[in-house]
VEXPA-666549 format. One record per residue (C-alpha): residue in one letter; x, y, z. Coordinates in Angstrom, 1 decimal. Example, Ala and Ser with C-alpha at 12.3 -4.5 7.8 and 13.67 -1.06 7.14 Angstrom:
% VEXPA-666549
<pt type="A" u="12.3" v="-4.5" w="7.8"/>
<pt type="S" u="13.7" v="-1.1" w="7.1"/>
% end
This chain:
% VEXPA-666549
<pt type="M" u="138.6" v="142.4" w="77.4"/>
<pt type="G" u="136.9" v="140.2" w="79.4"/>
<pt type="R" u="137.8" v="137.0" w="80.2"/>
<pt type="A" u="138.1" v="136.1" w="76.6"/>
<pt type="F" u="141.9" v="135.1" w="77.4"/>
<pt type="Q" u="140.8" v="131.9" w="78.9"/>
<pt type="N" u="139.6" v="130.4" w="75.8"/>
<pt type="R" u="143.2" v="129.6" w="75.2"/>
<pt type="K" u="143.2" v="125.2" w="75.2"/>
<pt type="E" u="145.8" v="124.2" w="77.7"/>
<pt type="S" u="147.0" v="120.5" w="77.0"/>
<pt type="M" u="145.7" v="118.3" w="79.8"/>
<pt type="A" u="148.2" v="115.9" w="81.5"/>
<pt type="K" u="145.9" v="112.8" w="81.9"/>
<pt type="T" u="147.8" v="110.2" w="81.3"/>
<pt type="A" u="151.6" v="109.2" w="81.7"/>
<pt type="D" u="151.7" v="109.4" w="78.1"/>
<pt type="A" u="150.0" v="113.3" w="78.1"/>
<pt type="K" u="152.4" v="114.2" w="80.3"/>
<pt type="T" u="155.5" v="113.6" w="78.7"/>
<pt type="K" u="154.4" v="115.7" w="75.6"/>
<pt type="V" u="153.4" v="118.1" w="78.1"/>
<pt type="Y" u="157.0" v="118.3" w="79.4"/>
<pt type="S" u="158.2" v="117.9" w="75.8"/>
<pt type="K" u="156.5" v="121.2" w="74.9"/>
<pt type="Y" u="157.5" v="122.6" w="77.7"/>
<pt type="G" u="161.6" v="121.6" w="77.2"/>
<pt type="R" u="161.2" v="122.7" w="73.5"/>
<pt type="E" u="159.8" v="126.2" w="74.3"/>
<pt type="I" u="162.3" v="126.8" w="77.8"/>
<pt type="Y" u="165.3" v="125.8" w="75.1"/>
<pt type="V" u="164.1" v="128.4" w="72.5"/>
<pt type="C" u="163.3" v="130.9" w="74.9"/>
<pt type="A" u="166.7" v="130.2" w="76.7"/>
<pt type="K" u="168.3" v="130.4" w="73.3"/>
<pt type="S" u="167.3" v="133.5" w="71.8"/>
<pt type="G" u="167.0" v="135.3" w="75.3"/>
<pt type="G" u="169.8" v="133.8" w="77.4"/>
<pt type="T" u="169.5" v="131.0" w="79.8"/>
<pt type="D" u="170.0" v="133.8" w="83.6"/>
<pt type="P" u="165.9" v="133.8" w="84.7"/>
<pt type="A" u="167.2" v="137.1" w="86.2"/>
<pt type="G" u="167.8" v="138.9" w="83.0"/>
<pt type="N" u="165.1" v="137.4" w="80.3"/>
<pt type="L" u="162.3" v="137.7" w="82.1"/>
<pt type="S" u="160.5" v="135.6" w="79.1"/>
<pt type="L" u="162.1" v="132.9" w="80.6"/>
<pt type="R" u="161.4" v="133.6" w="84.2"/>
<pt type="G" u="157.5" v="133.4" w="83.4"/>
<pt type="L" u="157.7" v="131.1" w="81.8"/>
<pt type="I" u="159.7" v="128.2" w="83.8"/>
<pt type="D" u="156.8" v="129.4" w="86.3"/>
<pt type="R" u="154.3" v="128.3" w="84.6"/>
<pt type="A" u="156.2" v="124.6" w="84.0"/>
<pt type="K" u="156.5" v="124.1" w="87.6"/>
<pt type="K" u="153.3" v="125.0" w="87.9"/>
<pt type="D" u="152.1" v="122.7" w="85.7"/>
<pt type="Q" u="154.1" v="119.9" w="87.3"/>
<pt type="V" u="157.0" v="119.6" w="84.8"/>
<pt type="P" u="159.9" v="118.1" w="86.8"/>
<pt type="S" u="163.2" v="120.6" w="87.2"/>
<pt type="H" u="165.1" v="117.6" w="85.3"/>
<pt type="V" u="163.2" v="118.8" w="82.2"/>
<pt type="I" u="163.9" v="122.2" w="83.3"/>
<pt type="D" u="167.5" v="121.7" w="83.6"/>
<pt type="K" u="168.4" v="119.8" w="80.7"/>
<pt type="A" u="166.5" v="122.1" w="78.2"/>
<pt type="L" u="168.6" v="125.2" w="79.7"/>
<pt type="D" u="171.8" v="123.0" w="79.8"/>
<pt type="K" u="171.2" v="122.1" w="76.0"/>
<pt type="A" u="170.5" v="126.2" w="75.2"/>
<pt type="A" u="173.8" v="127.1" w="77.3"/>
<pt type="G" u="176.0" v="124.6" w="74.6"/>
<pt type="T" u="177.1" v="125.3" w="71.3"/>
<pt type="G" u="174.7" v="123.4" w="68.1"/>
<pt type="G" u="171.7" v="121.8" w="69.3"/>
<pt type="E" u="168.7" v="121.4" w="67.7"/>
<pt type="D" u="167.0" v="124.8" w="65.3"/>
<pt type="F" u="163.4" v="125.1" w="66.0"/>
<pt type="S" u="161.9" v="128.0" w="64.4"/>
<pt type="P" u="158.1" v="129.6" w="65.4"/>
<pt type="A" u="155.3" v="128.7" w="62.6"/>
<pt type="R" u="151.9" v="130.2" w="62.9"/>
<pt type="Y" u="149.1" v="128.5" w="60.9"/>
<pt type="E" u="145.5" v="130.1" w="61.3"/>
<pt type="G" u="142.3" v="128.7" w="59.7"/>
<pt type="F" u="138.2" v="128.4" w="60.1"/>
<pt type="G" u="137.1" v="125.8" w="62.5"/>
<pt type="P" u="133.7" v="123.9" w="62.5"/>
<pt type="G" u="130.9" v="126.4" w="62.5"/>
<pt type="S" u="133.3" v="129.0" w="61.1"/>
<pt type="C" u="135.3" v="129.5" w="64.6"/>
<pt type="M" u="138.5" v="130.7" w="64.2"/>
<pt type="V" u="141.9" v="129.0" w="65.1"/>
<pt type="I" u="145.6" v="130.1" w="65.6"/>
<pt type="V" u="148.0" v="127.5" w="66.2"/>
<pt type="D" u="151.6" v="128.3" w="67.5"/>
<pt type="C" u="154.5" v="126.0" w="66.9"/>
<pt type="L" u="157.9" v="125.2" w="66.7"/>
<pt type="T" u="159.5" v="123.3" w="64.6"/>
<pt type="D" u="162.4" v="121.9" w="62.7"/>
<pt type="N" u="160.7" v="120.8" w="60.2"/>
<pt type="P" u="158.1" v="123.1" w="58.6"/>
<pt type="N" u="157.6" v="121.2" w="56.2"/>
<pt type="R" u="155.9" v="118.4" w="58.2"/>
<pt type="T" u="154.5" v="120.2" w="60.4"/>
<pt type="F" u="152.5" v="122.0" w="58.0"/>
<pt type="G" u="150.8" v="118.9" w="56.9"/>
<pt type="D" u="150.3" v="117.5" w="60.0"/>
<pt type="V" u="148.5" v="120.7" w="61.1"/>
<pt type="R" u="146.3" v="120.7" w="58.0"/>
<pt type="G" u="146.1" v="117.3" w="58.1"/>
<pt type="C" u="143.9" v="118.1" w="61.4"/>
<pt type="F" u="142.1" v="120.8" w="59.7"/>
<pt type="T" u="140.9" v="118.5" w="56.8"/>
<pt type="K" u="140.5" v="115.5" w="59.1"/>
<pt type="T" u="137.2" v="117.8" w="60.9"/>
<pt type="K" u="135.8" v="119.8" w="58.3"/>
<pt type="S" u="137.5" v="122.8" w="58.9"/>
<pt type="K" u="139.6" v="124.9" w="56.6"/>
<pt type="I" u="143.2" v="126.4" w="57.1"/>
<pt type="G" u="143.8" v="129.8" w="55.7"/>
<pt type="T" u="146.4" v="132.1" w="54.5"/>
<pt type="P" u="148.8" v="134.5" w="56.9"/>
<pt type="G" u="146.9" v="136.8" w="58.6"/>
<pt type="S" u="143.0" v="135.6" w="57.9"/>
<pt type="V" u="142.0" v="135.3" w="61.3"/>
<pt type="S" u="144.8" v="136.8" w="63.6"/>
<pt type="H" u="144.0" v="140.6" w="62.3"/>
<pt type="L" u="140.6" v="139.4" w="64.9"/>
<pt type="F" u="142.6" v="138.7" w="68.1"/>
<pt type="D" u="144.6" v="141.0" w="69.8"/>
<pt type="H" u="148.0" v="140.2" w="70.5"/>
<pt type="C" u="148.4" v="140.6" w="74.0"/>
<pt type="A" u="150.5" v="140.1" w="77.5"/>
<pt type="I" u="148.4" v="139.1" w="80.0"/>
<pt type="F" u="149.2" v="139.0" w="84.0"/>
<pt type="V" u="146.8" v="138.2" w="86.7"/>
<pt type="F" u="147.5" v="138.4" w="90.1"/>
<pt type="A" u="145.6" v="139.2" w="93.5"/>
<pt type="G" u="145.3" v="142.9" w="94.5"/>
<pt type="D" u="142.3" v="145.2" w="94.1"/>
<pt type="D" u="144.1" v="148.8" w="93.5"/>
<pt type="E" u="142.9" v="149.6" w="90.1"/>
<pt type="D" u="144.6" v="153.4" w="90.4"/>
<pt type="A" u="148.0" v="152.1" w="91.9"/>
<pt type="T" u="148.7" v="149.3" w="89.5"/>
<pt type="L" u="147.9" v="151.6" w="86.7"/>
<pt type="E" u="150.1" v="154.5" w="87.8"/>
<pt type="A" u="153.1" v="152.4" w="88.5"/>
<pt type="L" u="152.3" v="151.4" w="85.0"/>
<pt type="M" u="152.3" v="154.6" w="83.9"/>
<pt type="E" u="154.9" v="155.9" w="85.2"/>
<pt type="A" u="157.1" v="153.1" w="83.9"/>
<pt type="D" u="156.2" v="154.4" w="80.2"/>
<pt type="V" u="154.1" v="151.3" w="79.9"/>
<pt type="D" u="151.2" v="151.6" w="76.9"/>
<pt type="V" u="148.9" v="149.3" w="78.9"/>
<pt type="T" u="145.7" v="148.2" w="77.1"/>
<pt type="D" u="143.4" v="147.8" w="79.9"/>
<pt type="I" u="143.5" v="146.5" w="83.4"/>
<pt type="E" u="140.5" v="144.1" w="85.2"/>
<pt type="N" u="139.7" v="143.8" w="88.7"/>
<pt type="E" u="137.1" v="141.0" w="89.5"/>
<pt type="D" u="137.1" v="139.0" w="92.2"/>
<pt type="G" u="140.1" v="139.9" w="94.1"/>
<pt type="K" u="142.0" v="139.7" w="91.5"/>
<pt type="L" u="144.0" v="142.1" w="88.8"/>
<pt type="T" u="144.3" v="141.8" w="84.8"/>
<pt type="V" u="146.3" v="143.6" w="83.3"/>
<pt type="F" u="146.8" v="143.8" w="79.4"/>
<pt type="A" u="149.2" v="145.4" w="77.5"/>
<pt type="P" u="151.0" v="144.8" w="73.6"/>
<pt type="H" u="152.8" v="141.8" w="73.5"/>
<pt type="T" u="155.8" v="143.9" w="72.8"/>
<pt type="E" u="155.5" v="145.7" w="75.8"/>
<pt type="Y" u="155.6" v="142.2" w="77.8"/>
<pt type="A" u="158.8" v="142.5" w="79.8"/>
<pt type="K" u="158.7" v="146.4" w="80.4"/>
<pt type="T" u="155.0" v="145.4" w="82.1"/>
<pt type="K" u="156.4" v="142.5" w="84.2"/>
<pt type="Q" u="159.1" v="144.9" w="85.2"/>
<pt type="A" u="156.9" v="147.4" w="86.1"/>
<pt type="L" u="154.1" v="145.5" w="88.4"/>
<pt type="L" u="157.8" v="144.0" w="90.2"/>
<pt type="D" u="159.2" v="147.3" w="91.3"/>
<pt type="A" u="156.0" v="148.9" w="92.0"/>
<pt type="F" u="154.8" v="145.8" w="94.2"/>
<pt type="G" u="157.7" v="143.2" w="94.8"/>
<pt type="E" u="157.3" v="139.6" w="93.9"/>
<pt type="I" u="154.2" v="138.9" w="92.7"/>
<pt type="D" u="152.8" v="135.1" w="92.0"/>
<pt type="F" u="151.2" v="135.5" w="89.0"/>
<pt type="E" u="148.3" v="133.5" w="88.7"/>
<pt type="T" u="148.9" v="133.9" w="84.5"/>
<pt type="D" u="151.8" v="135.3" w="83.3"/>
<pt type="E" u="152.2" v="135.2" w="79.3"/>
<pt type="I" u="151.5" v="136.3" w="75.7"/>
<pt type="Q" u="148.3" v="135.1" w="74.2"/>
<pt type="F" u="145.9" v="136.0" w="71.0"/>
<pt type="V" u="142.7" v="137.2" w="73.1"/>
<pt type="P" u="140.1" v="137.1" w="70.4"/>
<pt type="Q" u="137.7" v="140.4" w="69.8"/>
<pt type="T" u="134.4" v="138.3" w="69.5"/>
<pt type="V" u="133.2" v="135.1" w="70.4"/>
<pt type="T" u="131.7" v="132.3" w="68.0"/>
<pt type="P" u="128.9" v="130.1" w="69.8"/>
<pt type="L" u="128.9" v="126.7" w="68.9"/>
<pt type="E" u="126.2" v="124.2" w="69.0"/>
<pt type="G" u="125.2" v="120.5" w="68.0"/>
<pt type="D" u="127.5" v="118.7" w="66.1"/>
<pt type="D" u="130.3" v="121.7" w="65.7"/>
<pt type="V" u="131.1" v="121.2" w="69.6"/>
<pt type="A" u="132.1" v="117.5" w="69.1"/>
<pt type="M" u="134.0" v="118.7" w="66.2"/>
<pt type="F" u="135.6" v="121.5" w="67.2"/>
<pt type="E" u="136.9" v="119.5" w="70.5"/>
<pt type="K" u="138.5" v="116.6" w="68.1"/>
<pt type="L" u="140.2" v="119.7" w="66.2"/>
<pt type="L" u="141.5" v="120.6" w="69.7"/>
<pt type="D" u="142.7" v="117.4" w="70.4"/>
<pt type="M" u="144.1" v="116.6" w="67.1"/>
<pt type="L" u="146.0" v="119.7" w="67.6"/>
<pt type="N" u="147.0" v="119.4" w="70.9"/>
<pt type="D" u="148.7" v="116.0" w="70.4"/>
<pt type="L" u="151.3" v="117.1" w="67.7"/>
<pt type="D" u="154.4" v="117.7" w="69.1"/>
<pt type="D" u="155.4" v="120.2" w="67.1"/>
<pt type="V" u="152.3" v="122.7" w="68.2"/>
<pt type="Q" u="152.7" v="124.6" w="71.2"/>
<pt type="N" u="149.6" v="126.7" w="71.8"/>
<pt type="V" u="146.3" v="126.6" w="70.2"/>
<pt type="Y" u="144.3" v="129.9" w="70.2"/>
<pt type="H" u="140.5" v="130.1" w="69.4"/>
<pt type="N" u="137.0" v="132.5" w="69.5"/>
<pt type="A" u="135.0" v="129.4" w="70.4"/>
<pt type="E" u="132.4" v="129.9" w="72.8"/>
<pt type="V" u="131.0" v="126.4" w="73.8"/>
% end
């Protein structure tokens, strides 16, 4: 699958305002993950991975604890996932994952980002069928055979394993996330995962040139400025 999973656009915390947005997005995602799967990271591997990522991105402990406390209580905010797909500058493909308490508002905001950058929002499934929805784990190591054997013994439907620069990258179907992570932990003990998440990985890339590059960056910046947007995936090659 190559290194295409790096085409995910990360939120950049360059200013205090940007950091606040990153903290808010992590807080919302942790709340939803804990609400649906339990607040104990030991029993909710998705939550455990999410908290680890938050800490690596320097999200303060009080932000994480507040989200967990809210999830442990009764009631609370009613966030639901929403996914939008479309075509960006140069006909590149874009997937926008959101968590929202007002789908109508979120759709309007996302559509506005596409419209203002000469892009076109599409119907559900219009581009996602050209991405692989994968669980991805990257960690230090070089023994592909031992890793594959451990995953096969755990009956994991592993898609691919790459060995590059002293790091192993394991790809599995997104539905196998928890099973894959547990198999790796059981086989190798505590692992410091460089990447531990579910992403949309493009099957092909679309090179961008000229004015399309600037317009594409504008689209990404506008989308990532929206509070409801959690992740943006694309197949653009800049």
